[in-house]
SETOR-623700 format. One record per atom (N, C-alpha, C): residue in one letter; z, x, y. Coordinates in steps of 0.001 Angstrom, whole numbers, plus 500000, padded with zeros to 6 digits. Layout:
<nodes>
aZXY;...
</nodes>
This chain:
<nodes>
v416564604166624793;v415976605180623518;v415105606111624562;q415300606636623169;q415284608615623903;q413734608467623316;l413007609813623504;l411821610683622807;l412315612026623144;q412209612960622578;q412066614270623482;q411757615281622533;a410601615656623563;a409492616710622847;a409548618350622665;s409909619398622120;s410363620365621936;s409439621283621519;g408987622682621998;g408390623480620916;g406846623821621547;g406511623401622365;g405530624038623520;g405789625465623069;g404145625853623615;g404674627050624707;g402788628499624226;l402691629454624372;l401723629875624488;l401477630732623237;v400070630297622227;v400050630859620836;v398481630750621515;q398109631858620229;q396740632857620263;q396079631615619567;p394364631795620265;p393083630807619079;p393076631247618255;g393509629988617409;g393474630300615934;g394571630333615414;g395944630136616140;g397341630079615619;g397665628609615404;s399079628844615034;s399855627463615042;s400922627066615564;l401119625897615386;l402925625384616405;l402745624126616064;r404579624169615327;r404819623276615562;r405667622880616138;l405588621299617025;l406102620089618031;l406835620013617171;s408232619090617496;s409390618349617218;s409873617083618853;c409872616324617875;c410413614957618629;c411756614753618364;a412641615004619271;a413877614367619000;a414267612505619611;v414360611938618327;v414909610652618322;v416163609973618661;a415725608823619905;a417579608357619545;a417657606940620539;a418215606728619106;a418701604478619543;a417432603585619143;f416857604050617816;f416778603936617159;f416002604131616270;s415701603243614762;s415291604153613420;s414158603965612975;l414294605392612515;l412376605450611952;l412026604209611376;d412919604530610588;d412104603318609638;d412054601835610438;a411830601559611464;a411037600686611921;a410322600657612792;y410040601672613725;y409527601746614235;y408500602669614498;t407128603004614671;t405577603821614829;t406473604866616357;v405606606540615925;v405884607317616894;v404284607694616544;g404388608270617989;g402831608150617881;g402751609914618683;w402183610889618584;w402473611333619525;w400317612446620253;f401103612721621005;f399376612290622763;f399665613505623198;r397984614282624125;r398088614631624315;r397564614496626076;q398175615050627165;q397961614456628050;q396793616567628990;t395739616494628933;t395344617881629305;t394681616842631094;p394961617903631772;p393945617706633770;p392733617191633523;g392593615893634168;g391583615697634076;g390739615123633141;k391422614299632168;k391179613646631545;k391930612776631061;e391479611273630429;e392262611357630193;e393996611288629041;r394947610428628490;r395530610787627940;r395182610507626336;e395236611094625608;e394467611325624104;e395678611262622640;g395375610218621952;g395733609518621014;g395666611261620198;i396679610939619445;i396874612383618181;i396642611741616817;g397568611400617114;g398189610289615491;g399346609511615319;c400085608958614702;c401854608443614264;c401583608259613256;v403009608435612574;v404005607963612439;v404282606802611913;v403786605534610898;v404049604376611334;v405616603865610539;k406321602724610477;k407884602703610003;k408383602726608575;d406672602901607555;d407155603138606587;d406521604783605680;g406213605606607007;g405810606739606808;g404314607202606298;r403735606336606316;r402216606601606646;r401704606985608058;t400547607856607739;t400201609168609065;t399138608066609331;y398293607633610381;y397363608247610839;y397080609121612464;y395726609260611881;y395239610785612582;y393553610274613411;a393681610836614327;a392647610524615572;a390942611605615020;d390216611178615200;d389275611899613947;d389656613288614890;s390135613392616439;s389348615072616841;s391203615869615893;a392129615015615028;a393027615754615291;a393064615575613032;k392311614707612684;k391827615531611298;k391269616618610358;g392854617434610052;g392397618440609237;g392541619916609641;r393456619633611464;r393588620556611862;r395598619926612112;f395378619002611956;f397352618469612915;f397895617748611618;t398975618024611163;t399855617356610943;t401454616218610662;i401265614853611513;i402426614386611403;i403692613816610022;s404443614985610240;s405936614191609681;s407267613860610233;r407837613501609092;r409503612768609894;r410421612794609207;d411314613203609362;d412713613630608875;d414174612406609445;k413734610836608797;k414480610089608889;k416155610656609232;a416234611344608735;a417803611704608698;a418052612180609977;k417346613485610160;k418103614467611295;k416881613317612996;k416833612094612483;k415728610949613399;k414997612359614441;m413670612771614118;m413058613931614068;m411484613940614208;v410481613833614355;v409403613729614214;v408676615026614122;y407785615286614035;y406785616388613858;y405721616526613422;l404834617375614922;l403518617722614800;l403422619198614536;e402497619963613487;e402320620606612590;e400621620977613025;m400588621572614201;m398889622417614749;m399156623445614113;t397356623545614190;t396768624679612946;t395431625128613880;m394711625769613229;m393351626166614264;m393068626002615527;l394148626553616439;l394211625703617445;l392980626565618571;t392335625994619151;t391715625726619852;t392334625994621919;p391319626900623063;p391583626030624038;p391517625476625010;e390466623773623860;e390550622537624113;e392091622221624322;d393050622487622707;d394220621950622616;d394499622337623449;t394577622969624596;t395792623046625713;t396046621717626577;g397310621500626932;g397608619930627378;g399261620160627180;v399649619151627552;v401002618447627528;v400870617308626835;f401841617327625489;f402006616924624545;f403739615977624356;c402764614524624165;c404115613883624324;c404425613213623166;s405282612290622871;s405353611377621864;s406202610209622513;a406063608787621829;a406207607265622306;a406635606391620997;r407493605541621410;r407207604715620369;r406337603596620184;g406552603051619088;g404851601743619048;g405907600616618161;d405056599514617715;d406106598988617181;d406315598598615975;g405419600043614755;g406166600543614022;g405013599541613196;h404058599086612732;h403156598898611894;h401353599295611521;y401681599535613265;y399910600776613086;y400288601951614673;c398908602279614943;c398908603466616463;c399162602188617203;g399990601740617764;g399749600790618757;g401009600608619379;h400860599004620265;h401658598815621252;h403040599966621755;y403117600871622542;y403376601944622836;y404610601173623629;n405782601501624421;n406325600494625226;n407507601361625552;y407920602814624654;y408533603833624911;y407808604964624642;w408110606299626412;w407293607241625573;w408492608440626135;g408304609658625612;g408787610272626476;g408336612140626761;q409313613302627539;q408903613982628038;q408503614763627320;g406590615242627513;g406361615656627637;g406746617770627075;t405907618355625943;t406407619891626021;t404817620452626355;l404391621369627010;l403016622212627176;l402859623330626244;v401662622338626138;v401103624067624447;v399950624497624999;t399951626149625156;t399249626923625905;t398202627324624787;v397217627763624260;v396435628079623290;v395324629308624877;s395794631027624808;s394998631295624889;s395356632835624553;s394386633337624792;s394312635492624634;s394516635384625745;
</nodes>
């Protein structure tokens, strides 16, 4: 099982960025993929997830600004981020969950760094 996040970089405040997660060795029809952010000095924060039937769920901090989507054929999960602020800076990673809701994550991928700064 593998999850590989990519697409991070430097973005100006107010800007947008799309992160990608390539998954391997499991089907998106059977498992949840969640997105997380790790900021220095803070606990890892859940952003949201897409469950096996395609429904998406978001943390309150992400609603209205972040959108999770997937392409099952390409085995990709995306995190579209808009209206970014410096507080969004962090390492973003993805994880596989059990399929029914955002939780029970048992496989984690390496993250990609997002820096929001002018």
